C-alpha positions in Angstrom: 192.7 -52.8 -42.3 191.7 -52.4 -38.5 194.8 -52.2 -36.3 194.8 -54.0 -32.7 193.5 -52.2 -30.0 196.3 -53.1 -27.6 199.1 -50.5 -27.9 202.1 -53.0 -27.9 200.3 -55.2 -30.6 199.9 -52.2 -32.7 203.8 -51.4 -32.2 204.7 -55.0 -33.2 202.5 -54.8 -36.5 203.6 -51.3 -37.3 207.5 -52.5 -36.9 206.9 -55.9 -38.7 205.3 -54.1 -41.6 208.0 -51.2 -42.1 211.0 -53.7 -41.7 209.4 -56.4 -44.1 208.8 -53.6 -46.8 212.8 -53.3 -46.7 213.9 -56.9 -47.1 213.7 -56.9 -51.0 215.7 -53.5 -50.8 218.3 -54.9 -48.7 218.8 -58.4 -50.8 218.6 -56.3 -54.2 222.2 -55.5 -54.3 223.5 -59.1 -53.5 221.1 -60.6 -56.2 222.3 -57.9 -58.8 226.0 -58.4 -58.4 225.5 -62.2 -58.2 227.2 -62.6 -54.8 224.3 -63.7 -52.8 225.4 -66.2 -50.0 224.4 -67.4 -46.5 226.2 -64.4 -44.9 224.1 -62.1 -46.8 221.1 -63.7 -45.6 222.5 -63.8 -42.2 223.3 -60.0 -42.4 219.7 -59.2 -43.6 218.0 -61.2 -41.2 219.8 -59.9 -38.1 219.3 -56.4 -39.6 215.6 -56.6 -39.9 215.0 -58.6 -36.7 217.2 -56.1 -34.8 215.3 -53.2 -36.4 211.9 -54.9 -35.2 213.1 -55.5 -31.8 214.7 -52.0 -31.2 211.2 -50.4 -32.7 209.3 -52.3 -30.1 211.6 -51.3 -27.3 211.6 -47.6 -28.6 207.7 -47.5 -28.3 207.9 -49.4 -24.8 210.3 -46.4 -23.8 208.5 -43.7 -25.7 204.9 -44.8 -24.6 204.9 -43.2 -21.1 206.2 -39.8 -22.5 202.9 -39.3 -24.3 201.2 -38.1 -21.0 203.8 -35.2 -20.5 204.2 -32.0 -22.4 204.3 -31.8 -26.0 207.7 -30.6 -26.2 209.1 -33.2 -23.9 207.3 -36.0 -26.0 208.9 -34.6 -29.1 212.5 -34.4 -27.6 211.9 -37.9 -26.3 211.1 -39.2 -29.7 214.2 -37.5 -31.4 216.6 -38.8 -28.8 215.0 -42.4 -29.0 215.2 -42.3 -32.8 219.0 -41.4 -32.7 219.8 -43.9 -30.0 218.0 -46.8 -31.9 219.7 -45.7 -35.1 223.0 -46.0 -33.4 222.3 -49.1 -31.7 221.3 -51.0 -34.8 224.3 -49.6 -36.8 226.6 -51.0 -34.1 224.9 -54.4 -34.2 225.1 -54.5 -38.2 228.9 -53.7 -37.7 229.5 -56.3 -35.0 227.6 -59.0 -37.3 230.0 -58.0 -40.2 233.0 -58.4 -37.8 231.9 -61.7 -36.5 231.1 -63.3 -40.0 234.5 -62.2 -41.0 236.2 -63.7 -38.2 234.5 -67.0 -38.8 235.5 -66.9 -42.4 232.0 -66.4 -44.1 233.0 -63.2 -45.5 236.5 -61.9 -46.5 238.3 -59.9 -44.0 237.5 -56.2 -44.3 239.6 -53.3 -42.7 238.0 -51.5 -39.6 237.7 -48.4 -41.7 235.3 -50.2 -44.1 233.4 -51.6 -41.1 233.0 -48.3 -39.4 231.9 -46.7 -42.6 229.4 -49.4 -43.3 228.0 -48.8 -39.6 227.9 -45.2 -40.1 225.8 -45.4 -43.4 223.5 -47.8 -42.1 223.0 -45.8 -38.7 221.8 -42.9 -41.2 219.6 -45.3 -43.2 217.9 -46.7 -40.3 217.7 -43.3 -38.4 215.0 -42.4 -41.2 213.4 -45.7 -40.7 213.1 -45.5 -36.8 211.9 -41.8 -37.6 208.9 -43.2 -39.9 208.1 -45.8 -37.1 208.0 -43.2 -34.4 205.9 -40.8 -36.6 203.4 -43.8 -37.4 203.2 -44.9 -33.7 202.7 -41.3 -32.3 200.0 -40.9 -35.0 198.3 -44.2 -33.8 198.9 -43.4 -30.0 197.6 -39.9 -30.1 194.6 -41.0 -32.1 193.8 -43.6 -29.5 194.1 -41.1 -26.8 191.9 -38.9 -28.6 189.3 -41.7 -29.0 189.6 -42.3 -25.1 189.1 -38.8 -24.1 185.9 -38.4 -26.5 184.7 -41.6 -24.9 185.4 -40.2 -21.4 183.5 -36.9 -22.3 180.6 -39.0 -23.5 180.2 -40.6 -20.4 180.8 -37.5 -18.3 178.1 -35.7 -20.2 175.9 -38.7 -19.7 176.7 -38.7 -16.0 176.1 -35.2 -15.8 172.6 -35.5 -17.6 171.7 -38.2 -15.1 172.8 -36.3 -12.1 170.9 -33.4 -13.3 167.7 -35.4 -14.1 168.0 -36.9 -10.7 168.5 -33.5 -8.9 165.6 -32.2 -10.7 163.1 -35.2 -9.7 164.4 -35.0 -6.2 163.6 -31.3 -6.1 160.2 -31.8 -7.7 159.4 -34.7 -5.2 160.5 -32.5 -2.2 158.2 -29.7 -3.3 155.4 -32.1 -3.9 155.6 -33.7 -0.3 156.0 -30.3 1.0 152.8 -29.5 0.0 150.8 -32.7 0.8 151.0 -32.6 4.7 149.4 -29.3 4.4 146.3 -30.8 3.4 146.3 -33.5 5.8 146.9 -31.2 8.7 143.8 -29.1 7.6 141.7 -31.9 7.4 142.5 -33.7 10.4 142.2 -30.4 12.3 138.5 -30.2 10.8 137.8 -33.7 12.1 139.2 -32.7 15.4 136.9 -29.6 15.5 133.9 -31.7 14.6 134.5 -34.5 17.3 135.0 -31.7 19.9 131.6 -30.2 18.8 130.1 -33.5 19.2 129.3 -33.7 15.3 130.3 -37.4 15.2 128.4 -38.0 11.8 130.3 -34.9 10.3 133.6 -36.2 11.7 132.9 -39.8 10.4 131.8 -38.5 6.8 135.1 -36.4 6.4 137.1 -39.5 7.5 135.4 -41.5 4.9 136.1 -38.9 2.5 139.4 -38.6 3.3 140.1 -42.2 3.1 138.6 -42.1 -0.3 140.7 -39.1 -1.3 144.0 -40.9 -0.1 142.9 -44.0 -2.2 142.3 -41.9 -5.2 145.7 -40.0 -4.8 147.9 -43.2 -4.3 146.6 -44.9 -7.3 147.4 -42.0 -9.4 150.7 -41.9 -11.7 153.7 -40.6 -9.4 155.7 -39.7 -12.2 155.0 -35.9 -11.7 152.2 -35.4 -14.5 148.4 -36.5 -14.5 145.7 -35.9 -17.0 143.8 -32.8 -16.1 140.8 -34.9 -15.6 142.5 -36.9 -12.7 143.9 -33.7 -11.3 140.2 -32.2 -11.0 139.1 -35.4 -9.7 141.5 -35.1 -6.6 140.3 -31.5 -6.3 136.5 -32.3 -6.1 137.5 -35.1 -3.6 139.2 -32.5 -1.5 136.4 -30.2 -1.8 133.9 -32.7 -0.8 135.9 -33.1 2.5 135.7 -29.2 2.9 132.2 -29.2 2.0 131.5 -31.1 5.2 133.2 -28.5 7.3 131.6 -25.4 5.8 128.5 -26.6 4.3 126.4 -23.6 2.9 129.4 -21.1 3.4 130.9 -22.7 0.2 129.9 -23.2 -3.3 132.2 -24.6 -6.0 131.9 -24.4 -9.8 134.6 -26.2 -12.0 134.6 -25.1 -15.7 136.9 -27.3 -18.1 136.1 -27.9 -21.9 136.0 -31.6 -22.5 139.0 -31.5 -24.8 141.1 -29.9 -22.2 140.4 -32.5 -19.8 143.1 -34.9 -21.4 145.7 -31.9 -21.1 148.4 -32.8 -18.9 149.5 -31.1 -16.0 152.1 -31.5 -13.1 150.4 -33.7 -10.3 148.9 -31.8 -7.5 149.4 -28.4 -8.8 145.8 -27.3 -8.1 145.3 -28.7 -4.7 147.4 -25.9 -3.0 145.7 -23.0 -4.8 142.2 -24.4 -3.9 143.5 -25.1 -0.2 144.9 -21.4 -0.1 141.2 -20.2 -1.2 140.0 -22.2 1.5 142.2 -21.3 4.3 142.6 -17.5 3.5 139.4 -17.2 2.0 136.3 -19.4 3.3 137.8 -19.9 6.5 138.2 -16.3 7.2 135.0 -14.8 6.0 131.5 -15.0 7.4 129.6 -14.8 4.1 129.2 -17.2 1.5 132.0 -17.8 -0.8 132.1 -18.8 -4.3 135.1 -20.7 -5.7 135.7 -21.1 -9.5 138.1 -23.2 -11.1 138.5 -22.3 -14.8 140.4 -24.1 -17.7 141.1 -22.6 -21.1 143.6 -22.6 -23.9 145.5 -19.7 -25.4 147.6 -20.4 -28.4 150.1 -22.9 -27.1 149.2 -22.5 -23.4 147.0 -24.2 -21.0 145.5 -21.5 -18.5 144.0 -22.6 -15.2 142.4 -19.9 -13.2 141.5 -20.5 -9.3 139.5 -17.5 -8.0 137.0 -16.7 -5.0 135.2 -13.8 -4.0 135.8 -14.1 -0.4 135.6 -11.0 1.7 137.8 -11.9 4.9 137.6 -10.2 8.2 140.0 -7.3 8.7 141.5 -8.8 11.7 142.4 -12.2 9.5 144.1 -10.5 6.4 147.5 -11.0 5.3 149.9 -10.2 2.4 148.5 -11.8 -0.7 150.4 -14.0 -3.0 152.6 -15.1 -0.1 153.1 -18.6 1.5 154.4 -21.9 1.0 151.8 -23.2 -1.5 152.5 -20.3 -4.2 156.2 -20.3 -3.7 156.4 -24.2 -4.3 154.2 -24.0 -7.2 156.4 -21.1 -8.8 159.4 -23.5 -8.2 157.9 -26.4 -9.9 156.8 -24.7 -13.0 160.2 -23.2 -13.2 162.0 -26.6 -13.1 159.5 -28.2 -15.4 158.9 -25.4 -18.1 161.5 -22.7 -17.5 159.9 -19.4 -18.8 157.1 -20.9 -20.2 155.7 -21.8 -16.6 153.9 -18.6 -15.2 152.2 -17.9 -11.8 150.0 -14.7 -11.4 148.7 -14.2 -8.0 146.6 -11.1 -7.6 143.8 -9.9 -5.3 140.1 -8.9 -6.5 137.5 -6.9 -5.2 136.5 -9.0 -3.4 138.4 -12.3 -3.4 141.7 -13.3 -4.8 142.9 -15.0 -8.0 145.9 -17.1 -9.2 146.5 -18.0 -13.1 148.6 -20.6 -13.9 150.0 -20.8 -17.5 152.0 -23.7 -18.8 152.5 -25.4 -22.2 149.6 -27.0 -23.6 150.2 -30.9 -24.3 147.2 -33.1 -24.8 147.7 -35.9 -27.2 151.5 -36.9 -27.0 151.3 -36.6 -23.2 148.1 -38.2 -22.7 149.2 -41.3 -24.9 152.8 -41.3 -22.8 150.7 -41.5 -19.5 148.7 -44.5 -20.7 
C-alpha cells in the first residue's frame, strides 16, 4: 500500500486505520453481554471519532517539532501523547454523564464515571503512543527521502558547476593563445609592407584568411582529430614560410593510423609558434622544424623539435612563456597526471614532448 505524499493525508489515514481496528474490540463486550443499545453505539462512535480527531490534532502540533533536536522531539511526543489520552478520557466520561442525564443509560455514581475515564485514559494512551510512533516513522522516512533528493540535486549542481568551470578555464587558456599567433602574423605582414614586398604581404594575408576559415570551421568542443590539428599547423607554417622563405624547412611525421587520434584543439600551434619565435626568428642559419607523432603503450606522444642556433644576444631561459604554461594547465585539467609536457634544450635546438592518453576509435566516432 502506498501512503499519500501529503503529511496531513498520511496522518488521517494512519489515525482512521488505527481506530477502525479497535471498533470490534469496543463493541464486543456489549454483544457478549447482550446489552447492545443506541447508547453503546453513540459511546463507541464518539470514542472513535474523538480519537481520530485528537490524533490529527496531535500530529499537527507535533510535526513542527521534527525540525528541532531529537531530545525535544521525543519529549514533545511523550507530552502530546499524555495530553491526548487524558483529553479523550475526559470526553468519554462526559459522554457517559450526558447519556445518563438524558436517560439513555442508568444513573451511575461519580466514582464509576471517574474510574471509567481513568481506565480509558490508560487504554487510549497506548493507542496514541502507537499513532505517534507510526507518524514519527513515516515523517522521518519522508524527511530522509527529501534530504537524499536534495543531496542528489546538490551533487548534480556541483558536478555541473565543476564542468562549467573547467570548460571556462579551457576556453580562457585557448583564447589566451590565439591572439599570440595573430599578432605575429600581422607584424610579419606589416614588415613586408614596410619593405615594399607587397606581393608577399598579399600572399600572407590570403593564407591568414584561409587559416582563419579553417580554424573557425573546426569543432570548438575542445578536441580535434590529429589530422585536423596538423592541418591548422601546416596552414600556419605556410604563412611563416612566406616570412622566412629558405631559412625554414618543415617535416611532419605521423603514421596514418594516428591521424585519427584525438588531441586538444590548438595544442600544437603554440609549440610551433615558440619554435618560430625563439628559434627561427633569432637564428641566421637554416632551421629544421620536425613534428613527430608516435604511440607508446596507451599514450600518444607528440614531439616538436628544432635545431636552431639563436644568436647569443637573443637567448632566454628555455621552457618558459605563456605557451608552455597554458599547455601544461590544459593537459592537467583534461588528463590529470596522464597529461605530461617535457621541455628541454638540445645542442643545437629545443624540444618539447607532449604525452597524453591515446584515444582513436571512440573519440573519433564521438567527434563525428
